[in-house]
MDTraj code that builds the backbone (N, CA, C; nanometers):
import mdtraj as md
import numpy as np

residues = "UNK UNK UNK UNK UNK UNK UNK UNK UNK UNK UNK UNK UNK UNK UNK UNK UNK UNK UNK UNK UNK UNK UNK UNK UNK UNK UNK UNK UNK UNK UNK UNK UNK UNK UNK UNK UNK UNK UNK UNK UNK UNK UNK UNK UNK UNK UNK UNK UNK UNK UNK UNK UNK UNK UNK UNK UNK UNK UNK UNK UNK UNK UNK UNK UNK UNK UNK UNK UNK UNK UNK UNK UNK UNK UNK UNK UNK UNK UNK UNK UNK UNK UNK UNK UNK UNK UNK UNK UNK UNK UNK UNK UNK UNK UNK UNK UNK UNK UNK UNK UNK UNK UNK UNK UNK UNK UNK UNK UNK UNK UNK UNK UNK UNK UNK UNK UNK UNK UNK UNK UNK UNK UNK UNK UNK UNK UNK UNK UNK UNK UNK UNK UNK UNK UNK UNK UNK UNK UNK UNK UNK UNK UNK UNK UNK UNK UNK UNK UNK UNK UNK UNK UNK UNK UNK UNK UNK UNK UNK UNK UNK UNK UNK UNK UNK UNK UNK UNK UNK UNK UNK UNK UNK UNK UNK UNK UNK UNK".split()
xyz = np.array([
    [-6.3193, 0.2025, -4.9169],
    [-6.4085, 0.2426, -4.8094],
    [-6.3373, 0.3581, -4.7354],
    [-6.4064, 0.4314, -4.6609],
    [-6.3615, 0.5407, -4.5811],
    [-6.2984, 0.4873, -4.4557],
    [-6.1783, 0.5398, -4.4138],
    [-6.1203, 0.5001, -4.2849],
    [-6.2216, 0.5121, -4.1718],
    [-6.2174, 0.4250, -4.0755],
    [-6.3076, 0.4257, -3.9615],
    [-6.3037, 0.5570, -3.8798],
    [-6.1830, 0.6130, -3.8740],
    [-6.1694, 0.7444, -3.7958],
    [-6.2494, 0.8514, -3.8684],
    [-6.2501, 0.8552, -4.0004],
    [-6.3257, 0.9539, -4.0714],
    [-6.4769, 0.9244, -4.0639],
    [-6.5060, 0.8002, -4.0648],
    [-6.6519, 0.7617, -4.0544],
    [-6.7073, 0.8047, -3.9134],
    [-6.6310, 0.7933, -3.8083],
    [-6.6669, 0.8312, -3.6817],
    [-6.6872, 0.9836, -3.6747],
    [-6.5828, 1.0464, -3.7309],
    [-6.5805, 1.2048, -3.7302],
    [-6.7103, 1.2569, -3.8111],
    [-6.7454, 1.1858, -3.9228],
    [-6.8561, 1.2288, -3.9975],
    [-6.9929, 1.1996, -3.9324],
    [-6.9885, 1.1047, -3.8462],
    [-7.1151, 1.0603, -3.7774],
    [-7.1091, 1.0550, -3.6299],
    [-7.0559, 1.1649, -3.5695],
    [-7.0223, 1.1736, -3.4271],
    [-7.1501, 1.1452, -3.3411],
    [-7.2621, 1.2168, -3.3706],
    [-7.3820, 1.1978, -3.2911],
    [-7.4292, 1.0576, -3.3035],
    [-7.4306, 0.9888, -3.4213],
    [-7.4702, 0.8600, -3.4309],
    [-7.3818, 0.7632, -3.3443],
    [-7.2522, 0.7807, -3.3533],
    [-7.1601, 0.6934, -3.2808],
    [-7.1873, 0.7029, -3.1279],
    [-7.2177, 0.8304, -3.0835],
    [-7.2444, 0.8464, -2.9402],
    [-7.3780, 0.7738, -2.9061],
    [-7.4698, 0.7846, -2.9864],
    [-7.6085, 0.7235, -2.9626],
    [-7.5954, 0.5704, -2.9649],
    [-7.5010, 0.5125, -3.0318],
    [-7.4818, 0.3694, -3.0518],
    [-7.4253, 0.3065, -2.9210],
    [-7.3530, 0.3890, -2.8390],
    [-7.2847, 0.3400, -2.7255],
    [-7.3726, 0.2533, -2.6332],
    [-7.5016, 0.2904, -2.6116],
    [-7.5833, 0.2234, -2.5223],
    [-7.6416, 0.0919, -2.5702],
    [-7.6202, 0.0672, -2.7036],
    [-7.6752, -0.0588, -2.7587],
    [-7.5932, -0.1778, -2.7493],
    [-7.6522, -0.3007, -2.7517],
    [-7.5766, -0.4277, -2.7481],
    [-7.5194, -0.4502, -2.8881],
    [-7.3877, -0.4837, -2.8851],
    [-7.3150, -0.5105, -3.0120],
    [-7.3871, -0.6207, -3.0923],
    [-7.4076, -0.7324, -3.0220],
    [-7.4566, -0.8484, -3.0961],
    [-7.5951, -0.8353, -3.1460],
    [-7.6881, -0.7742, -3.0659],
    [-7.8184, -0.7520, -3.1069],
    [-7.8353, -0.6485, -3.2255],
    [-7.7495, -0.5498, -3.2121],
    [-7.7403, -0.4434, -3.3228],
    [-7.6908, -0.4977, -3.4510],
    [-7.5856, -0.5676, -3.4480],
    [-7.5202, -0.6233, -3.5713],
    [-7.6053, -0.7262, -3.6309],
    [-7.6694, -0.8037, -3.5522],
    [-7.7513, -0.9084, -3.6197],
    [-7.8784, -0.8587, -3.6898],
    [-7.9289, -0.7411, -3.6346],
    [-8.0377, -0.6793, -3.7028],
    [-7.9929, -0.6112, -3.8380],
    [-7.8796, -0.5445, -3.8311],
    [-7.8253, -0.4759, -3.9417],
    [-7.7896, -0.5818, -4.0524],
    [-7.7303, -0.6980, -4.0113],
    [-7.7051, -0.7987, -4.1042],
    [-7.8168, -0.8499, -4.1696],
    [-7.9308, -0.8592, -4.1025],
    [-8.0593, -0.9019, -4.1660],
    [-8.1019, -0.8007, -4.2762],
    [-8.0754, -0.6698, -4.2576],
    [-8.1243, -0.5712, -4.3541],
    [-8.0312, -0.5948, -4.4865],
    [-7.9163, -0.6429, -4.4870],
    [-7.8345, -0.6661, -4.6024],
    [-7.9006, -0.7784, -4.6859],
    [-7.9901, -0.8568, -4.6269],
    [-8.0479, -0.9687, -4.7065],
    [-8.1817, -0.9324, -4.7751],
    [-8.2257, -0.7995, -4.7583],
    [-8.3507, -0.7581, -4.8065],
    [-8.3286, -0.6715, -4.9376],
    [-8.3848, -0.7103, -5.0521],
    [-8.3664, -0.6334, -5.1729],
    [-8.4062, -0.4906, -5.1659],
    [-8.5112, -0.4559, -5.0722],
    [-8.5535, -0.3215, -5.0554],
    [-8.4426, -0.2272, -5.0220],
    [-8.3447, -0.2813, -4.9497],
    [-8.2350, -0.1858, -4.9063],
    [-8.1048, -0.1951, -4.9803],
    [-8.1167, -0.2698, -5.0922],
    [-7.9878, -0.2928, -5.1728],
    [-7.9336, -0.1612, -5.2197],
    [-8.0034, -0.0571, -5.2551],
    [-7.9536, 0.0712, -5.2951],
    [-7.8863, 0.1455, -5.1906],
    [-7.9137, 0.1031, -5.0625],
    [-7.8598, 0.1700, -4.9426],
    [-7.7420, 0.0893, -4.8707],
    [-7.6911, 0.0018, -4.9503],
    [-7.5795, -0.0925, -4.8942],
    [-7.4629, -0.0066, -4.8484],
    [-7.4325, 0.1055, -4.9022],
    [-7.3122, 0.1815, -4.8581],
    [-7.3508, 0.2371, -4.7159],
    [-7.4612, 0.2912, -4.6928],
    [-7.4927, 0.3353, -4.5606],
    [-7.5119, 0.2326, -4.4597],
    [-7.5674, 0.1121, -4.5106],
    [-7.5819, 0.0007, -4.4233],
    [-7.4383, -0.0491, -4.3751],
    [-7.3524, -0.0544, -4.4702],
    [-7.2116, -0.0966, -4.4360],
    [-7.1489, 0.0029, -4.3490],
    [-7.1597, 0.1278, -4.3635],
    [-7.1020, 0.2249, -4.2765],
    [-7.1693, 0.2157, -4.1334],
    [-7.2947, 0.1968, -4.1328],
    [-7.3577, 0.1825, -4.0017],
    [-7.3110, 0.0565, -3.9259],
    [-7.2915, -0.0503, -4.0004],
    [-7.2396, -0.1716, -3.9419],
    [-7.0960, -0.1493, -3.8818],
    [-7.0164, -0.0763, -3.9496],
    [-6.8844, -0.0518, -3.9028],
    [-6.8854, 0.0393, -3.7905],
    [-6.9692, 0.1474, -3.7858],
    [-6.9850, 0.2324, -3.6703],
    [-7.0401, 0.1478, -3.5553],
    [-7.1347, 0.0627, -3.5701],
    [-7.1836, -0.0179, -3.4645],
    [-7.0733, -0.1118, -3.4011],
    [-6.9854, -0.1583, -3.4887],
    [-6.8779, -0.2480, -3.4406],
    [-6.7835, -0.1648, -3.3419],
    [-6.7614, -0.0403, -3.3714],
    [-6.6652, 0.0327, -3.2823],
    [-6.7329, 0.1112, -3.1674],
    [-6.8740, 0.1221, -3.1813],
    [-6.9438, 0.2115, -3.0833],
    [-7.0251, 0.1330, -2.9976],
    [-7.1015, 0.0276, -3.0222],
    [-7.1909, -0.0396, -2.9447],
    [-7.1164, -0.1034, -2.8169],
    [-7.1537, -0.0609, -2.6989],
    [-7.0823, -0.1128, -2.5805],
    [-7.1821, -0.1453, -2.4685],
    [-7.3103, -0.1185, -2.4934],
    [-7.4175, -0.1269, -2.3852],
    [-7.4892, -0.2624, -2.3977],
    [-7.6068, -0.2580, -2.3345],
    [-7.6866, -0.3752, -2.3290],
    [-7.8298, -0.3640, -2.3913],
    [-7.8615, -0.2352, -2.4297],
    [-7.9837, -0.2062, -2.4875],
    [-8.0137, -0.2737, -2.6139],
    [-8.1267, -0.3408, -2.6245],
    [-8.1682, -0.4149, -2.7496],
    [-8.2317, -0.3138, -2.8453],
    [-8.1951, -0.3265, -2.9721],
    [-8.2394, -0.2251, -3.0804],
    [-8.3882, -0.2510, -3.1003],
    [-8.4707, -0.1470, -3.0743],
    [-8.6129, -0.1571, -3.1035],
    [-8.6492, -0.0898, -3.2369],
    [-8.7732, -0.1073, -3.2809],
    [-8.8171, -0.0574, -3.4090],
    [-8.7872, 0.0953, -3.4219],
    [-8.8362, 0.1711, -3.3109],
    [-8.8146, 0.3113, -3.3203],
    [-8.6740, 0.3456, -3.3171],
    [-8.5854, 0.2761, -3.2419],
    [-8.4462, 0.3012, -3.2428],
    [-8.3864, 0.2852, -3.3820],
    [-8.4200, 0.1766, -3.4512],
    [-8.3713, 0.1627, -3.5875],
    [-8.4050, 0.2675, -3.6831],
    [-8.5324, 0.3206, -3.6650],
    [-8.5759, 0.4314, -3.7486],
    [-8.4960, 0.5545, -3.7211],
    [-8.4719, 0.5802, -3.5901],
    [-8.3992, 0.6987, -3.5553],
    [-8.2496, 0.6868, -3.5958],
    [-8.1861, 0.5710, -3.5657],
    [-8.0489, 0.5725, -3.5936],
    [-8.0148, 0.5460, -3.7352],
    [-8.0739, 0.4626, -3.8090],
    [-8.0513, 0.4352, -3.9446],
    [-8.1203, 0.5295, -4.0422],
    [-8.2455, 0.5601, -4.0069],
    [-8.3201, 0.6479, -4.0995],
    [-8.2743, 0.7921, -4.0838],
    [-8.3126, 0.8519, -3.9708],
    [-8.2685, 0.9930, -3.9555],
    [-8.1254, 1.0154, -3.9231],
    [-8.0625, 0.9217, -3.8555],
    [-7.9293, 0.9347, -3.8176],
    [-7.8249, 0.9267, -3.9360],
    [-7.8688, 0.8692, -4.0413],
    [-7.7833, 0.8629, -4.1583],
    [-7.8220, 0.9584, -4.2752],
    [-7.9320, 1.0337, -4.2388],
    [-7.9884, 1.1186, -4.3457],
    [-7.8911, 1.2297, -4.3990],
    [-7.8078, 1.2786, -4.3086],
    [-7.7112, 1.3867, -4.3451],
    [-7.5749, 1.3249, -4.3803],
    [-7.5560, 1.1989, -4.3917],
    [-7.4294, 1.1337, -4.4143],
    [-7.3724, 1.1786, -4.5470],
    [-7.2362, 1.1987, -4.5430],
    [-7.1731, 1.2333, -4.6658],
    [-7.1739, 1.1205, -4.7641],
    [-7.2152, 1.0060, -4.7213],
    [-7.2217, 0.8882, -4.8017],
    [-7.3418, 0.8877, -4.9067],
    [-7.4428, 0.9723, -4.8695],
    [-7.5674, 0.9728, -4.9465],
    [-7.5406, 0.9940, -5.0985],
    [-7.4534, 1.0978, -5.1324],
    [-7.4301, 1.1230, -5.2800],
    [-7.3592, 1.0107, -5.3443],
    [-7.2971, 0.9257, -5.2689],
    [-7.2221, 0.8165, -5.3277],
    [-7.3007, 0.6974, -5.3596],
    [-7.4317, 0.6899, -5.3133],
    [-7.5134, 0.5825, -5.3394],
    [-7.5706, 0.6005, -5.4789],
    [-7.5657, 0.4877, -5.5573],
    [-7.6158, 0.4893, -5.6861],
    [-7.7458, 0.4028, -5.6950],
    [-7.8265, 0.4302, -5.8027],
    [-7.9425, 0.3443, -5.8190],
    [-7.8901, 0.1998, -5.8482],
    [-7.9725, 0.1105, -5.8286],
    [-7.9414, -0.0293, -5.8502],
    [-7.9096, -0.0570, -5.9987],
    [-7.7971, -0.1092, -6.0333],
    [-7.7585, -0.1415, -6.1681],
    [-7.7203, -0.2878, -6.1833],
    [-7.7199, -0.3632, -6.0711],
    [-7.6781, -0.4992, -6.0816],
    [-7.7803, -0.5864, -6.0028],
    [-7.7658, -0.7152, -6.0258],
    [-7.8562, -0.8087, -5.9495],
    [-7.8260, -0.8180, -5.7991],
    [-7.9319, -0.8406, -5.7253],
    [-7.9130, -0.8475, -5.5774],
    [-7.8435, -0.9669, -5.5397],
    [-7.8776, -1.0831, -5.5951],
    [-7.8165, -1.2146, -5.5579],
    [-7.7595, -1.2704, -5.6827],
    [-7.6337, -1.3073, -5.6900],
    [-7.5670, -1.3697, -5.7996],
    [-7.5645, -1.5191, -5.7766],
    [-7.4974, -1.5901, -5.8641],
    [-7.4923, -1.7300, -5.8617],
    [-7.3521, -1.7757, -5.8959],
    [-7.2946, -1.8460, -5.7930],
    [-7.1580, -1.9048, -5.8067],
    [-7.1849, -2.0504, -5.8476],
    [-7.1436, -2.0829, -5.9733],
    [-7.1598, -2.2159, -6.0264],
    [-7.0281, -2.2901, -6.0223],
    [-7.0307, -2.3864, -5.9384],
    [-6.9100, -2.4684, -5.9074],
    [-6.9215, -2.6092, -5.9439],
    [-6.8211, -2.6922, -5.9511],
    [-6.8473, -2.8273, -5.9903],
    [-6.9154, -2.9109, -5.8768],
    [-6.9131, -2.8546, -5.7539],
    [-6.9875, -2.9169, -5.6422],
    [-7.1280, -2.8710, -5.6225],
    [-7.1769, -2.7731, -5.7177],
    [-7.3119, -2.7274, -5.7091],
    [-7.3172, -2.5726, -5.7282],
    [-7.4379, -2.5313, -5.7395],
    [-7.4656, -2.3799, -5.7500],
    [-7.4981, -2.3199, -5.6144],
    [-7.4506, -2.2023, -5.5950],
    [-7.4727, -2.1298, -5.4695],
    [-7.5155, -1.9856, -5.4964],
    [-7.6190, -1.9406, -5.4279],
    [-7.6589, -1.7969, -5.4414],
    [-7.5690, -1.7246, -5.3406],
    [-7.5169, -1.6105, -5.3906],
    [-7.4308, -1.5290, -5.3084],
    [-7.4888, -1.3830, -5.3169],
    [-7.4845, -1.3144, -5.2064],
    [-7.5315, -1.1713, -5.2080],
    [-7.4208, -1.0876, -5.2557],
    [-7.4606, -1.0035, -5.3591],
    [-7.3661, -0.9281, -5.4367],
    [-7.3015, -0.8148, -5.3531],
    [-7.3790, -0.7509, -5.2600],
    [-7.3319, -0.6311, -5.1924],
    [-7.2873, -0.5231, -5.2840],
    [-7.1747, -0.4597, -5.2557],
    [-7.1241, -0.3512, -5.3369],
    [-7.0282, -0.3944, -5.4455],
    [-6.9997, -0.5235, -5.4465],
    [-6.9058, -0.5736, -5.5357],
    [-6.9676, -0.6125, -5.6706],
    [-6.9116, -0.5541, -5.7839],
    [-6.9643, -0.5865, -5.9137],
    [-6.9045, -0.7215, -5.9490],
    [-6.9850, -0.8081, -6.0036],
    [-6.9504, -0.9408, -6.0487],
    [-6.8844, -1.0214, -5.9368],
    [-6.9319, -1.0082, -5.8198],
    [-6.8851, -1.0786, -5.6973],
    [-6.8968, -1.2333, -5.7230],
    [-7.0075, -1.2780, -5.7822],
    [-7.0324, -1.4172, -5.8027],
    [-6.9259, -1.4725, -5.8978],
    [-6.8923, -1.4003, -6.0001],
    [-6.7890, -1.4535, -6.0938],
    [-6.6546, -1.4691, -6.0227],
    [-6.6129, -1.3681, -5.9473],
    [-6.4897, -1.3793, -5.8700],
    [-6.4928, -1.4823, -5.7594],
    [-6.6071, -1.5078, -5.7053],
    [-6.6288, -1.6121, -5.6104],
    [-6.5983, -1.7439, -5.6756],
    [-6.6554, -1.7667, -5.7942],
    [-6.6347, -1.8857, -5.8662],
    [-6.4848, -1.9125, -5.8955],
    [-6.4130, -1.7964, -5.9430],
    [-6.2748, -1.8098, -5.9720],
    [-6.1900, -1.8570, -5.8538],
    [-6.2193, -1.7897, -5.7424],
    [-6.1359, -1.8205, -5.6235],
    [-6.1647, -1.9588, -5.5638],
    [-6.2915, -1.9829, -5.5503],
    [-6.3299, -2.1147, -5.4890],
    [-6.3001, -2.2277, -5.5873],
    [-6.3048, -2.1955, -5.7231],
    [-6.2724, -2.3009, -5.8164],
    [-6.1340, -2.3458, -5.7988],
    [-6.0383, -2.2575, -5.7707],
    [-5.8975, -2.2964, -5.7368],
    [-5.8936, -2.3961, -5.6229],
    [-5.9733, -2.3613, -5.5203],
    [-5.9637, -2.4366, -5.3915],
    [-6.0260, -2.5843, -5.4236],
    [-6.1092, -2.5994, -5.5254],
    [-6.1659, -2.7311, -5.5447],
    [-6.0892, -2.8089, -5.6382],
    [-5.9748, -2.7708, -5.6833],
    [-5.8939, -2.8521, -5.7745],
    [-5.8447, -2.9787, -5.6951],
    [-5.8189, -3.0830, -5.7704],
    [-5.7606, -3.2054, -5.7117],
    [-5.6167, -3.1806, -5.6663],
    [-5.5676, -3.2481, -5.5755],
    [-5.4285, -3.2570, -5.5364],
    [-5.3824, -3.1081, -5.4871],
    [-5.4674, -3.0435, -5.4151],
    [-5.4269, -2.9182, -5.3570],
    [-5.3491, -2.9431, -5.2291],
    [-5.2519, -2.8543, -5.1946],
    [-5.1731, -2.8770, -5.0728],
    [-5.2632, -2.8958, -4.9480],
    [-5.2272, -2.9646, -4.8514],
    [-5.2962, -2.9949, -4.7325],
    [-5.3602, -2.8703, -4.6629],
    [-5.2787, -2.7614, -4.6485],
    [-5.3379, -2.6465, -4.5793],
    [-5.4577, -2.5851, -4.6631],
    [-5.4585, -2.6085, -4.7923],
    [-5.5712, -2.5549, -4.8740],
    [-5.6992, -2.6377, -4.8508],
    [-5.6900, -2.7607, -4.8072],
    [-5.8050, -2.8354, -4.7842],
    [-5.8891, -2.7785, -4.6716],
    [-5.8267, -2.7238, -4.5706],
    [-5.8962, -2.6589, -4.4604],
    [-5.9646, -2.5332, -4.5145],
    [-5.8978, -2.4590, -4.5911],
    [-5.9608, -2.3422, -4.6451],
    [-6.0779, -2.3684, -4.7387],
    [-6.0627, -2.4805, -4.8111],
    [-6.1794, -2.5312, -4.8965],
    [-6.2979, -2.5598, -4.8100],
    [-6.2755, -2.6310, -4.7055],
    [-6.3920, -2.6727, -4.6172],
    [-6.4549, -2.5483, -4.5670],
    [-6.3877, -2.4434, -4.5198],
    [-6.4499, -2.3275, -4.4687],
    [-6.5097, -2.2393, -4.5796],
    [-6.4539, -2.2400, -4.6947],
    [-6.5199, -2.1647, -4.8100],
    [-6.6490, -2.2306, -4.8545],
    [-6.6552, -2.3556, -4.8527],
    [-6.7763, -2.4291, -4.8914],
    [-6.8825, -2.4114, -4.7797],
    [-6.8384, -2.4082, -4.6569],
    [-6.9318, -2.3732, -4.5411],
    [-6.9956, -2.2432, -4.5541],
    [-6.9162, -2.1460, -4.5901],
    [-6.9636, -2.0066, -4.6057],
    [-7.0675, -1.9988, -4.7268],
    [-7.0340, -2.0713, -4.8402],
    [-7.1270, -2.0811, -4.9521],
    [-7.2610, -2.1396, -4.9165],
    [-7.2492, -2.2525, -4.8358],
    [-7.3727, -2.3178, -4.7906],
    [-7.4578, -2.2278, -4.6949],
    [-7.3920, -2.1534, -4.6147],
    [-7.4506, -2.0558, -4.5307],
    [-7.5276, -1.9452, -4.6208],
    [-7.4546, -1.8907, -4.7160],
    [-7.5085, -1.7928, -4.8077],
    [-7.6332, -1.8480, -4.8675],
    [-7.6274, -1.9771, -4.9231],
    [-7.7405, -2.0363, -4.9805],
    [-7.8562, -2.0495, -4.8808],
    [-7.8320, -2.0856, -4.7615],
    [-7.9409, -2.1062, -4.6569],
    [-8.0064, -1.9681, -4.6292],
    [-7.9217, -1.8626, -4.6179],
    [-7.9804, -1.7322, -4.5842],
    [-8.0628, -1.6833, -4.7064],
    [-8.0143, -1.7090, -4.8239],
    [-8.0874, -1.6703, -4.9475],
    [-8.2219, -1.7503, -4.9517],
    [-8.2204, -1.8664, -4.9234],
    [-8.3368, -1.9461, -4.9291],
    [-8.4375, -1.8994, -4.8236],
    [-8.3855, -1.8797, -4.6981],
    [-8.4763, -1.8237, -4.6017],
    [-8.5391, -1.6828, -4.6329],
    [-8.4464, -1.5988, -4.6766],
    [-8.4949, -1.4648, -4.7170],
    [-8.5974, -1.4696, -4.8346],
    [-8.5830, -1.5541, -4.9329],
    [-8.6656, -1.5613, -5.0470],
    [-8.8002, -1.6227, -5.0085],
    [-8.8017, -1.7147, -4.9064],
    [-8.9296, -1.7653, -4.8632],
    [-9.0084, -1.6607, -4.7728],
    [-8.9277, -1.5789, -4.7006],
    [-8.9940, -1.4673, -4.6181],
    [-9.0533, -1.3629, -4.7136],
    [-8.9694, -1.3286, -4.8229],
    [-9.0180, -1.2285, -4.9299],
    [-9.1365, -1.2801, -4.9999],
    [-9.1391, -1.4110, -5.0360],
    [-9.2491, -1.4607, -5.1092],
    [-9.3770, -1.4564, -5.0364],
    [-9.3802, -1.4676, -4.9041],
    [-9.5069, -1.4508, -4.8376],
    [-9.5204, -1.3104, -4.7666],
    [-9.4398, -1.2140, -4.8126],
    [-9.4467, -1.0783, -4.7700],
    [-9.4107, -1.0555, -4.6256],
    [-9.3259, -1.1406, -4.5637],
    [-9.2953, -1.1235, -4.4200],
    [-9.1545, -1.0689, -4.3959],
    [-9.0757, -1.0424, -4.4969],
    [-8.9370, -1.0032, -4.4630],
    [-8.9181, -0.8830, -4.3846],
    [-8.9936, -0.7844, -4.4123],
    [-8.9935, -0.6530, -4.3401],
    [-9.0549, -0.6764, -4.1960],
    [-9.1513, -0.7627, -4.1888],
    [-9.2134, -0.7852, -4.0519],
    [-9.1177, -0.8743, -3.9770],
    [-9.0532, -0.9601, -4.0316],
    [-8.9558, -1.0467, -3.9630],
    [-8.8546, -0.9671, -3.8888],
    [-8.8121, -0.8588, -3.9559],
    [-8.7138, -0.7649, -3.8956],
    [-8.7778, -0.6509, -3.8295],
    [-8.9053, -0.6342, -3.8306],
    [-8.9855, -0.5303, -3.7662],
    [-8.9367, -0.3969, -3.8211],
    [-8.9311, -0.3894, -3.9628],
    [-8.8834, -0.2684, -4.0327],
    [-8.9917, -0.2120, -4.1095],
    [-9.0226, -0.0872, -4.0858],
    [-9.1194, -0.0198, -4.1682],
    [-9.0835, 0.1274, -4.2036],
    [-8.9591, 0.1575, -4.2032],
    [-8.9010, 0.2829, -4.2215],
    [-8.8313, 0.2824, -4.3617],
    [-8.7990, 0.3983, -4.4100],
    [-8.7234, 0.4046, -4.5287],
    [-8.6021, 0.4913, -4.5020],
    [-8.4956, 0.4698, -4.5701],
    [-8.3809, 0.5550, -4.5654],
    [-8.4187, 0.7002, -4.6085],
    [-8.3685, 0.7895, -4.5282],
    [-8.3996, 0.9278, -4.5555],
    [-8.2670, 0.9921, -4.6211],
    [-8.2899, 1.0877, -4.6981],
    [-8.1906, 1.1686, -4.7477],
    [-8.2268, 1.3212, -4.7565],
    [-8.1504, 1.3969, -4.6782],
    [-8.1831, 1.5383, -4.6682],
    [-8.1271, 1.6067, -4.7949],
    [-8.2115, 1.6843, -4.8551],
    [-8.1754, 1.7562, -4.9802],
    [-8.1438, 1.8935, -4.9349],
    [-8.0313, 1.9440, -4.9710],
    [-7.9901, 2.0899, -4.9300],
    [-8.0334, 2.1887, -5.0354],
])
top = md.Topology()
chain = top.add_chain()
for i, resn in enumerate(residues, 1):
    res = top.add_residue(resn, chain, resSeq=i)
    for name in ("N", "CA", "C"):
        top.add_atom(name, md.element.get_by_symbol(name[0]), res)
traj = md.Trajectory(xyz[None], top)
């Protein structure tokens, strides 16, 4: 990933606009976009936007539908990240199959993230692990259960065509062609 200082330098206007927005409200909305397959090809810009929001949001304004369109749609259209985005070549949600159950995990930008998740968590699930590892295991399984719950909720919203309405999103990512 690009250093945050470079990201701010490349998106100065956007970072300034984000100052008036609430950190929690903005990040929760952007986090919701990561769960929608329609925006999977734009994960790189979504991730960059989330990082910019983390360092820039300092206000109280709640992100409205037109703000989202302006900030993410038009605000990221000239981003140097645009040429780095690839068409979708992998699955949106993978499956981590562990001896305690199967868990759907959002792939994001990681290739084979579900496989590596299985490998890492599989080590934590072994018998006779050191006591400090037991706490890590508990937290890792909690995160997997959370991922499963988010995947379940998102799939139910998508099945009835409400995912975009749930987040009040009806814009598309723009990309300016020079």
